[in-house]
C-alpha positions in Angstrom: 0.0 0.0 0.0 3.0 2.3 0.1 6.3 2.9 -1.6 9.6 4.7 -0.8 8.1 8.0 -2.0 5.4 8.2 0.6 6.0 10.4 3.6 4.8 10.2 7.2 4.1 13.8 8.3 3.2 12.9 11.9 6.9 12.9 13.0 10.0 14.9 12.2 10.7 18.5 11.2 7.6 20.4 10.0 9.7 22.9 7.9 11.6 20.0 6.3 8.3 18.3 5.4 6.8 21.5 4.0 9.8 22.2 1.8 10.3 18.5 0.7 6.6 18.1 -0.1 6.1 21.5 -1.7 9.0 21.7 -4.2 7.8 18.8 -6.4 4.3 20.4 -6.4 5.9 23.7 -7.3 7.7 22.2 -10.2 4.4 20.4 -11.1 2.5 23.6 -10.9 5.2 25.3 -13.0 4.9 22.5 -15.6 1.1 22.8 -15.5 1.4 26.6 -16.0 4.0 26.0 -18.7 1.7 23.4 -20.3 -1.1 26.0 -20.6 1.3 28.9 -21.3 2.8 27.1 -24.3 -0.7 27.1 -25.8 -1.0 30.8 -25.2 2.5 31.5 -26.6 1.9 29.7 -29.9 -1.6 31.1 -30.3 -0.4 34.7 -29.5 2.6 34.5 -31.8 1.1 32.7 -34.8 -2.7 32.9 -34.7 -3.2 36.5 -33.6 -5.1 38.6 -31.1 -8.5 37.1 -32.0 -7.4 33.5 -31.4 -5.6 34.6 -28.2 -8.7 36.2 -26.9 -10.7 33.0 -27.8 -8.4 30.8 -25.8 -8.3 33.2 -22.9 -12.1 33.5 -22.8 -12.4 29.7 -22.7 -10.3 29.1 -19.6 -12.8 30.4 -17.0 -15.6 28.4 -18.7 -13.6 25.2 -18.4 -12.7 26.0 -14.8 -16.4 26.5 -14.0 -17.4 23.2 -15.6 -14.7 21.1 -13.8 -15.2 22.9 -10.4 -17.1 20.2 -8.7 -14.7 17.5 -9.8 -11.8 19.6 -8.4 -13.7 19.6 -5.1 -13.8 15.8 -5.2 -10.0 15.5 -5.7 -9.5 17.8 -2.7 -11.7 15.4 -0.6 -9.7 12.5 -1.9 -6.5 13.9 -0.7 -8.0 14.8 2.7 -9.4 11.3 3.2 -6.3 9.4 1.9 -4.2 11.6 4.2 -6.3 11.1 7.3 -6.7 7.3 6.8 -3.0 7.0 6.0 -2.1 9.0 9.1 -4.4 6.8 11.2 -2.7 3.7 9.7 -6.1 2.4 8.4 -4.9 0.6 5.2 -8.4 -0.8 4.4 -9.9 2.7 4.6 -7.2 4.1 2.3 -8.0 1.4 -0.3 -11.7 2.1 -0.2 -11.1 5.8 -0.6 -9.1 5.2 -3.8 -11.6 2.8 -5.3 -14.6 4.9 -4.5 -12.9 8.1 -5.8 -12.3 6.5 -9.2 -15.9 5.6 -9.4 -17.0 9.1 -8.5 -14.6 10.7 -11.0 -15.9 8.6 -13.9 -19.5 9.7 -13.2 -18.4 13.4 -12.8 -16.6 13.5 -16.1 -19.6 12.1 -18.0 -21.8 14.7 -16.4 -19.4 17.6 -17.1 -18.8 16.7 -20.7 -22.5 16.4 -21.4 -23.5 19.7 -19.7 -20.6 21.5 -21.3 -21.4 20.4 -24.8 -25.1 21.2 -24.4 -24.7 24.7 -22.9 -21.4 26.3 -23.9 -23.1 28.6 -26.5 -25.4 29.9 -23.8 -22.5 30.6 -21.5 -20.8 32.6 -24.3 -23.9 34.8 -24.6 -24.1 35.1 -20.8 -20.6 36.5 -20.5 -21.0 38.9 -23.5 -18.2 37.2 -25.5 -17.4 39.4 -28.5 -19.0 38.0 -31.6 -15.6 37.7 -33.4 -14.4 35.3 -30.7 -17.5 33.0 -30.5 -16.5 30.7 -33.4 -12.8 30.1 -32.5 -13.6 29.8 -28.7 -16.3 27.2 -29.5 -14.0 25.2 -31.7 -11.4 25.1 -29.0 -13.8 24.4 -26.1 -15.7 21.5 -27.8 -12.4 19.5 -28.2 -11.3 20.2 -24.7 -14.6 19.1 -23.3 -14.5 15.9 -25.3 -11.3 14.9 -23.6 -12.0 16.3 -20.1 -12.1 12.9 -18.5 -8.3 12.7 -18.9 -7.8 16.0 -17.1 -10.1 14.7 -14.3 -8.1 11.5 -13.9 -4.7 13.2 -13.9 -5.9 15.4 -11.1 -7.4 12.4 -9.2 -4.1 10.4 -9.5 -2.2 13.4 -8.2 -4.6 13.8 -5.3 -4.2 10.2 -4.3 -0.4 10.4 -4.3 -0.4 13.7 -2.4 -2.5 12.0 0.3 0.3 9.5 0.8 2.8 12.4 1.1 4.2 11.7 -2.4 4.3 14.9 -4.4 7.2 13.7 -6.6 5.4 11.0 -8.7 2.7 13.3 -10.0 5.5 15.6 -11.2 6.7 12.8 -13.5 3.3 12.3 -15.0 2.9 16.0 -15.6 6.3 16.3 -17.1 5.3 13.6 -19.6 2.2 15.6 -20.6 4.1 18.9 -20.8 6.8 17.6 -23.1 4.3 16.0 -25.4 2.2 19.2 -25.5 5.3 21.3 -26.3 6.1 19.0 -29.2 2.5 18.6 -30.5 1.5 22.3 -30.3 3.5 23.7 -33.3 3.0 20.5 -35.3 -0.8 20.7 -35.0 -1.1 24.5 -35.2 1.2 25.1 -38.2 1.1 21.7 -39.8 4.2 19.8 -40.8 4.5 17.1 -43.5 1.3 14.9 -43.5 -0.1 16.7 -40.5 -2.5 19.5 -41.7 -2.5 22.9 -40.2 -5.4 22.9 -37.6 -5.0 26.4 -36.1 -6.7 26.8 -32.8 -8.2 23.3 -32.9 -4.6 21.9 -33.0 -3.9 23.5 -29.6 -6.9 21.7 -28.1 -6.0 18.3 -29.7 -2.4 18.6 -28.4 -3.7 19.2 -24.9 -6.1 16.3 -24.9 -3.6 13.8 -26.4 -0.9 14.9 -23.9 -3.2 14.5 -20.9 -4.4 11.1 -22.1 -0.9 9.7 -22.4 0.0 11.0 -19.0 -3.1 9.3 -17.4 -2.2 6.0 -19.0 1.3 6.1 -17.3 -0.4 7.2 -14.1 -2.8 4.3 -14.0 -0.1 1.8 -14.8 2.0 3.2 -11.9 -0.9 3.2 -9.4 -2.2 -0.3 -10.1 0.8 -2.2 -11.4 4.2 -0.7 -10.4 3.6 0.8 -7.0 0.5 -1.4 -6.3 -1.0 1.3 -4.2 -4.5 0.2 -5.4 -5.9 -3.0 -6.7 -8.4 -3.5 -9.5 -11.3 -5.5 -8.2 -15.1 -5.5 -8.0 -15.1 -2.8 -5.3 -14.3 -0.3 -8.0 -17.7 -1.0 -9.5 -19.4 -1.1 -6.2 -18.2 1.9 -4.2 -18.1 2.0 -0.4 -21.3 3.8 0.6 -19.8 5.5 3.7 -16.7 6.7 1.9 -18.8 7.9 -1.0 -20.8 10.0 1.4 -17.6 11.4 3.0 -16.2 12.3 -0.4 -19.4 14.0 -1.5 -19.9 15.8 1.9 -16.3 17.2 1.9 -15.9 17.5 -1.9 -19.2 19.3 -2.6 -18.5 22.5 -0.6 -14.9 22.4 -2.0 -16.4 22.1 -5.5 -19.0 24.8 -4.8 -16.1 27.0 -3.6 -14.3 26.3 -6.9 -17.5 27.0 -8.8 -18.0 30.3 -7.0 -14.4 31.3 -8.0 -15.1 30.3 -11.6 -18.5 32.0 -11.8 -16.9 35.1 -10.3 -14.3 34.8 -13.1 -17.1 34.5 -15.7 -18.7 37.7 -14.4 -15.3 39.4 -14.4 -14.8 38.1 -17.9 -18.2 39.6 -18.8 -17.0 43.0 -17.5 -13.7 42.6 -19.4 -15.3 41.4 -22.6 -17.3 44.7 -22.9 -14.0 46.5 -23.3 -13.0 44.8 -26.6 -10.4 42.2 -27.8 -7.3 44.0 -26.6 -8.5 44.1 -23.0 -9.7 40.5 -23.2 -6.2 39.4 -24.5 -4.4 41.5 -21.8 -6.6 40.2 -19.0 -5.8 36.6 -20.2 -2.1 37.3 -20.3 -2.1 38.9 -16.8 -3.9 35.9 -15.5 -1.3 33.6 -17.0 1.5 35.6 -15.2 -0.6 35.6 -12.0 -0.7 31.8 -12.3 3.1 31.6 -12.1 3.2 34.1 -9.3 0.7 32.2 -7.1 2.4 28.9 -7.7 4.7 28.8 -4.7 1.9 29.7 -2.2 -0.5 27.2 -3.8 2.1 24.5 -3.6 2.7 25.2 0.0 -1.1 25.3 0.6 -1.4 21.8 -0.8 1.4 20.7 1.5 -0.4 22.3 4.4 -3.5 20.4 3.7 -1.7 17.1 3.6 0.3 17.8 6.7 -2.7 19.0 8.6 -4.8 16.0 7.5 -2.2 13.4 8.6 -1.5 15.1 11.9 -5.2 15.5 12.8 -5.7 11.8 11.8 -2.9 11.0 14.3 -4.4 13.4 17.0 -1.4 15.8 17.0 -2.9 19.3 16.9 0.2 20.9 18.3 2.0 20.0 15.0 -0.8 21.6 13.0 0.0 24.9 14.7 3.6 24.6 13.6 2.5 23.9 10.1 0.5 27.1 10.1 3.4 29.3 11.4 6.1 27.9 9.1 3.9 28.0 6.0 3.0 31.7 6.6 6.7 32.7 6.9 7.7 30.7 3.9 5.0 32.0 1.5 5.4 35.7 2.7 9.1 35.7 1.8 8.5 34.1 -1.6 5.5 36.2 -2.6 7.3 39.5 -1.6 10.2 38.5 -3.9 7.9 37.8 -6.8 6.0 41.1 -6.3 9.3 43.0 -6.7 10.3 41.1 -9.9 6.9 41.7 -11.6 6.1 45.2 -10.4 9.4 46.7 -11.5 9.6 44.8 -14.8 6.1 44.2 -16.1 6.8 44.9 -19.8 9.5 42.1 -19.7 6.8 39.5 -18.8 4.2 40.9 -21.3 6.7 40.8 -24.2 7.1 37.0 -23.7 3.6 36.4 -24.9 2.7 39.1 -27.5 4.2 41.6 -29.9 1.0 43.7 -30.0 1.9 47.0 -28.4 -1.6 47.8 -27.2 -2.0 44.4 -25.6 1.4 44.8 -23.9 0.5 48.2 -22.5 -2.8 47.0 -21.0 -1.0 43.9 -19.5 1.5 46.2 -17.9 -1.4 48.1 -16.3 -2.9 44.9 -15.0 0.4 43.7 -13.5 1.2 47.0 -11.8 -2.0 46.9 -9.9 -2.6 43.2 -9.2 1.0 42.3 -8.2 0.7 44.4 -5.1 -1.8 41.9 -3.7 0.4 38.8 -4.1 1.5 38.5 -0.5 -2.1 38.8 0.7 -3.3 36.2 -1.7 -0.4 33.8 -0.6 -1.3 34.1 3.1 -5.0 33.5 2.2 -4.0 30.3 0.3 -2.0 28.8 3.1 -4.5 29.3 5.9 -7.2 28.0 3.5 -5.0 24.9 3.1 -5.3 24.3 6.8 -9.1 24.6 6.6 -9.2 22.0 3.8 -6.8 19.7 5.5 -9.2 19.6 8.5 -12.0 18.7 6.1 -13.8 21.9 6.9 -14.6 22.7 3.3 -17.9 24.4 4.2 -15.9 27.2 5.9 -13.6 27.5 2.9 -16.7 27.8 0.7 -18.2 30.5 2.9 -14.9 32.5 2.7 -15.0 32.4 -1.1 -18.6 33.4 -1.2 -18.0 36.5 0.9 -14.7 37.6 -0.6 -15.7 37.0 -4.2 -19.4 37.8 -4.3 -19.6 40.5 -1.7 -16.3 42.3 -2.3 -14.6 41.5 -5.6 -17.5 41.5 -8.0 -19.4 44.5 -6.6 -16.1 46.5 -6.1 -14.9 45.7 -9.7 -18.3 46.7 -11.1 -18.5 49.9 -9.1 -15.0 51.0 -9.9 -15.2 50.1 -13.6 -18.7 51.4 -14.3 -19.9 53.8 -11.7 -16.5 55.4 -11.2 -15.8 55.1 -14.9 -12.3 53.6 -14.4 -12.8 51.0 -17.1 -10.4 48.0 -17.0 -8.3 49.6 -14.2 -11.3 49.4 -11.9 -11.7 45.7 -12.6 -8.0 45.2 -11.8 -8.3 47.1 -8.6 -11.2 44.9 -7.5 -9.1 41.8 -8.0 -6.3 43.3 -6.0 -8.3 44.5 -3.0 -10.7 41.5 -2.5 -8.2 39.0 -0.9 -7.8 41.2 2.2 -11.3 40.0 3.3 -10.6 36.4 2.5 -7.4 36.5 4.5 -9.1 38.0 7.5 -11.8 35.4 7.6 -9.4 32.5 7.2 -7.3 33.9 10.1 -10.4 34.1 12.3 -11.1 30.4 11.5 -7.7 29.4 12.6 -7.9 31.4 15.8 -11.3 29.8 16.6 -9.6 26.4 17.1 -12.5 24.6 15.3 -10.1 22.7 13.1 -8.8 20.7 16.2 -12.1 18.7 16.3 -12.0 17.5 12.7 -10.7 13.9 12.9 -12.6 12.2 10.1 -11.2 8.7 10.6 -13.0 8.3 14.0 -16.3 9.0 12.2 -15.9 5.9 10.0 -14.8 3.7 12.9 -17.8 4.9 14.9 -20.1 4.2 12.0 -18.7 0.7 11.5 -19.1 0.0 15.2 -22.7 1.1 15.1 -23.4 -1.3 12.2 -21.7 -4.2 14.1 -23.8 -3.5 17.2 
């Protein structure tokens, strides 16, 4: 049930565990961002501003459609970590098998809903008419292969639950290399391969993810033998399924709230024309790199917290919170300096269009000032998820996004007539509220009472009686 890459977080140095577990995930996130950014690079350089805007507009829609499944991968990591920390091997096996069942069902639902309603979503977010056709061409292909994206994220979630953040890095590296090779081949066409334009970007992404998932499944079931293929995959454990849904649904709703907020922001942005749409997409890509260290540490925090709560060691959880805040603050501050002082350098990487570059610089000058606040919000949110208290995390997103970011961005952009700058300011100010609410949660001590493994043992004892 384990291999030499798994890690027991219930003993040893907290800082060492955080760093050792975070750096492969950072590299993984970097590869994931590179994976997506390669698409943006080729589209921006060879297909023009219209195609770049189409791809940029598709990302928040994809994120919205996969939000609930992302929540279920979060619940998978939490449950694997807690059962592993409690040394309950049978519980771990049942979590893995039931998670696979749940992910298959989720991918079928998401693909169906996405293909049926993506045109309505385009209208809802006021996508410029010139972008509707290329965005639809790209999105349909991505949705057709979304099951591979789901399974990559599930396999990574399972391994993170065991304290193994290195193995998912290998699978992602495979996908990234394949995508980097296929993108120019499919976009421009070489030899017998026809030039497919924006559709080629989507096909390259799906094929790369599919190959990575095949390697991941072989590792999980054959090489490491962390899971076994048997009838229990078809007949999921009812109690585990309930735990996965109970924990994963608020996490998924949280992700959906983020994505819906992004759709509304996209709607505000889209009303300002193709140049602003493209610049907003590029700024978001650069943000993705900037947030990577904190998001990697936050995932490590969730795993460390879950294992230590499963082992009834709340004092170690407090150490996790302190060290993670110090680590992310130092890194985020350094990134802020690099981006705020040299914004045009980063914009030039993706586009030669002067107007798009200038608007991207405006975005970065404003939003980069909030990187430290975002980073601290991520790490404390990681503690909340590690405790399985995803309902609280959902509430924080609801308040900070819907009651602060969207109204503020709308007010500054429209009422105060600040245009795109008002939207960017709304993005920069909103995490202050989220950070404050997460900090109050930590101080409340509620997380100390969240040992999920005892719930299953109590349930089993009740059945036996």
